N, C-alpha and C positions, 0 to 999 in steps of 0.2 A: 486466634483466628481472627483475620481484620472484616471488616463488612463487606469491602470489593470481592475478599476471598469466601466470604460466606454465599457471595451473589451468585458468583462461579460456579460453586460448588451445588447448589441449588438448581441452577441452569441444567445445569450436566443432570441432573435428578430427576429433572422435571420432560426435559430430553429423553430419558429411558422410558417413564411412563408414558411420554405420547406415543414413543415406537411402539411399545406394548399395547397401547391401545388402538393404534391403526391395523397393526398386526390381525386382533382381538374383532375387528369391525371386518375386516376381508373375512375372515372364517365364520363372523357370523351370516355375511352377507351369504356363504355358501350351505347356510342351512344348519349351520352348530350352533344349536340353540343355548347347551350346557355354558357356552364358550365365556357369555359377558361374568357369570359368577367366579368361572377358574379366572376369569381376569380380576374381580376384585380380589380375589382370595391371593394369586402372586402380590396384586400391590401389597396388600395388605402386610405380607410376608414381606416383601422389602422394604416398607418404610417401618415396622416393627426392629427389623434388623439392627437400620440406620439408626433409630431414634433410641432406641432401648440400650444400646450401644454405647451410645453416646457421641456417635460419630458428628450427627446434626443437632444444630442448635435448638433453644426452644420456640423459635418461630420457625422453623423450617418446614414446618406442612403447611402452615398460612403462605408462605413466601412461593413454594412449588407450585399450590393453587392458583395463586395470582398470575404465576408465569406461563402453567396451562392456558388457563382461561384467555390469555394475551396472545397466545400464539396457535389456539386452536379457535376461533371465533363460534360462538352455537354451542360448545362443549359442554354437557350438562353432567351433572352426577359429580362433578369433582370439586364442591368446594372444598370448606377446611375442615367442616363438619363430616362430607361425607367420606371425606379422604380416611378420618380417623376409625370411620365406623367400617371402614376395610379394614383398617388395624385388629377394630377388637372382632370383626369374622375372622381374620385369622388365628388371631391367638385364642380366641374361645375355640377354636376348633381345628388345634395345633395338631393333633392327634392326626386328621387328613392329608397332613403333608409329605407329600411323596419324595421330600426331600432329607428329611431328620427321623429319629428316631423319636420316641416318646421321653426316652432315657435324657437325650439331649435336653428336652422342654424342662425335666424336674431337674436338672444342672443349672439350665437357666433360671430358674424361680427361686432355687436355694442359693446362687451365688452373690455374696457382698459385691463382689469389683467386677462389673460385666466385663471387663475389656481382658479377662482370664479366660472367658467361654469365647473358644474358638468356632465361630458358626459355619457349619456345612454349606452354607448358601452365600454365592457369591454377592456383594453390595455393592455392585456397579452394572446389574445384569437383574434382567426381570424374564423368569423362566415359565411360561405358562405350561403347567402337569398338571393330566389328573388327578384326582382326590383318590388317595389312598385308603380304602374303606376298609374297615377290621373284616376278616375271613372267617372271623370264629363268632363272630356277634351278630345279633337280630336286628342290622343298622339295615334303615330304609333307602337304601341309596338311591335308588331311580327318584324316590319322592323329593331326596336333600336337591337331587340335582334337576329337580322340575320347577320346583316354586321361586320365584323372583328374589332379588338382594334384599328390598324392602322388606321384606315378608319374614326374610330370615333374620333381619337386624331387631325386627319386633318381636320374636319370638326370644335372641338372644338377651333381649332388654328388660322383658318382661318375664323370663323364665330360668330359672339360677341351675336346677336339677338338670343332669343331661338326659335322664329318663323321661322328665317332662320337656324338653325343646323336641327328642326324637319323639314322643305323640303328636307334639302341636304340627310337626313337620307332616306328619302323614296324614292330619287331620285337614289339613292346608290343601296339600298337594289331588288327594282322595275329591274334598271337595271343590275344589275349584276358588278358593277364597280368595277376596280382594281383604289388602289391609285392613280394611274397618272389620270384615267379617272376621279375622282371625285374631283380633283386638277383642272380638267380642266374647268368641270362646274363651279364650285367656280368663277376663272379665267373670264368665260363669264358673270358670274352674271346671272344667270338664272334664280336667287331667283327675281331679280329684275324684269327682264324681262317676266315672267310671270303671269303679271296684278293681280288683286286679286281678278276675278272671284272664287266665291264659287264653287268646284267642285271635284267629284272622280274619276278624269281621270286616277292618279296613281295607284290607287287601282285596276281600271276596264279595263284599255284598254289593249291589249297584252302583250305592249312590252314597257319601258322606254322613248324609244326614240319617239315612236309614243304619248306618254300621253305628253312629254314635245311639240311637234310639237301642240296638240293638245290646251295644255295652252295658246301657243304663239298665236293661232288662233284667241281667241276671246277676245273680253273685257268685263269686268266689267259694262260697260255702255256704250250705242249710243244715240246719237243722233239724232232722225227722227224728223229733223226739216221741214220736208213736209208735216208733220202733224202741223195741225193747230187747237185748238179745238176750238176757238173762233168763226172761219168760221164754224164750222158745228152747232153752237149755242149751245153749252153747257159753263158751268161756268166750271168745271172741267172734267179730264178725265176720271174719275171714273163713270162719268154721260155718256160717250158714250160706245155703245155696243162695244164688242170685233172684231164683226164680221166687223162692220164700220173700225175701225182700221184695221182691215185685209184687208179690200176695196183699204184702203188710202195707204196700204203696196203692194198692188199685183200691183193698178193707177201709182203705182213710182218703181215698181220692180227694175229699173237700180240706181234710184239713193238708194235705201236698199242697193244694191249690195255693192254700191259703198260706204259705209259705213262699210260692214262686211269685204272685201276684196276683190281680183280678181281671188282666187281660186274658190269663189261658185258660183254655177251653180243651175240657178231655176229651180225645178222640177214641182212645180204643189203647189194650193191652196186647201184646204179641201181636201187633197189628201183620196182617199177612201181604206179602206181594209174591205173585208168580212170574216170573219173566224166565220163557226158553225152557220150561221144566224145571225150572228150581226154585225152591219156595225161599223165601226170605222173612225174618219175623223181627221184627223192630219192638224193642221192649216197651215204649210208651212212647204214645203218640198224641200229641198236642197243636192246638192252633194259639196264636197270638195274635189277637184283635189289632193292637196296634201297630205291630211288625207286618202282619198282614201276610203270614205265613204259617206250614206247619215249624211244628220242634219235635224233633226225634230225639231220645233220651235214651242211652244206653247205660245201663246200673251194671257197676264191678264193683265186687266186694271187699278187694284189696288195690294195691298199690295201681297207679298208674303203668302202662307197658303201650309202646310206638305201636304195636299192631291192634289196638282200637280204635286209633284215626285212620286206618285204612280199611277197615270193617267198616265206621261211620259214616267214612266219605261213599263208601259204594251205597249203603242205605239211601244216602240224599239224594245220589244220582236216580235212586228207582224211584225216589219219591216226586223231583222234580221232571223225571220224563214219565211217569204211569198215576198220580196222585193229581198232581199241585193243580190248581185251574189258573186259566190265562189269566186272570187278573190277579193272582198273587203273587208276592216277591217271592224269591228263592229260598227252598226250605232250609232252615238253621239245625245244626246238632249239637245235643251237649253229652260230655261224657259226667257219670256222676261215679265215682271212685273214693275210697277213704283215703288216700293220701296221694302227692302228687308231687314233682320238682317242677316249678313254674317257666324256671329257666329254660330247662330241656324242654318242653313244650311248647314254647314261644320259637323255641331254635326248630324243632321239629316240626312243628305244622301248616310252616312257610311252603312247601310241598304239592300241601294238598290243594284241590281246589276247590273245595266245599268251602262255604263260611260255617268253624264250627269254635267252640270251646270245650274247656275241662273244669267240673269244679269237683269241689270235695264235699261229703256229708258228714254229719257226726248222728249219732243215736242217744237215744236216754241213757244207755248205759254208758256212753263216753263222758256224760258229765259228772263234774264232783254231786255228792250227795247234797250237800248244804244248796249249791244252786238248784238243784232237783226240786228240793222241798221249797226253796222259795219262790220259783216259777207259780205262775196260774193253772191250770188244769185247763184242757182246750174249750172246755164250754166257759169258760172264765175268760179265756182269750178271747173269741169271739165276742162274747158281751162286751167288753172292754172295746172291739174296734169297731162295735155294731152302735155304740152309744155314742147318741147326737147333745150336741152340746145345748 
């Protein structure tokens, strides 16, 4: 292809992008705030298809950017670097493309000869379409649409794992972070520190900072080594009544708090709230000084069941309406059970309006014999923790 033919091709491409920009600006003026993000995604698709299949030369993006800026004086955000970032944005989130399936993308990645791949996307037009968010995935669609392109690129460039990216997208959206703010969260590695407790804190607590502290306040598993099932005459924890487990915790409340953290204060067990002649009892009630909120803990000796979320959600409503002080944050609930499918919890917990999480616990009986012998007893453990340098 001659240089003159190249210029003609790239001028046509620039004109295509220019029309998409003008249409997007019109939609944005009408108040469609997410249109800029879908515009950049559509341009990224357009550029990806044409560059990856070899239709454009190596200097195409630079030339198109120069033509755009000449045709639209004052246009910002369409430098060569910016357009390449739009291509990255599209390719990294190609699963959200309404034009094609993930099967096509797999073929695209595996193909040796790119010309053998027939793209379902027309290369001579740009169509701005809604994102195709997964319907069976806990994908934060609203959060994704609400943050800016710069924030998206920072997350894409600094996070390589999908779950990590989704986590920071939600943090960014809920906390209304600046670009420097999201960089700082990633630098602090908030994702790794959050533990793997399945929860809805980011969506249901009133601020991102409070949600972050709540995530860090709880573990996904607790070792309640002071509960010995064998001593209770049972072969398995599920044979033990929840009331018995609760009594073991209350009898060893200092040890229990030691496992949870220094900011937890014990309020009571079987905490009673009467409403409209109906009596409700919460297994264990704590207050967390750092979170400035009540913590309701429900004990279950078996595997997690979805009905537990509804029960706990009701208890949290009662606490907020009848117990919580005006200066306190919304109450938080934790279900403690023996086993849980975390993916299932994260999916089901979305529809509940109170901040909740699900953790598991192990008893002394669950530990291998050699580990039980290797661990210090409780008095030794407290002595170690209280030792000053």
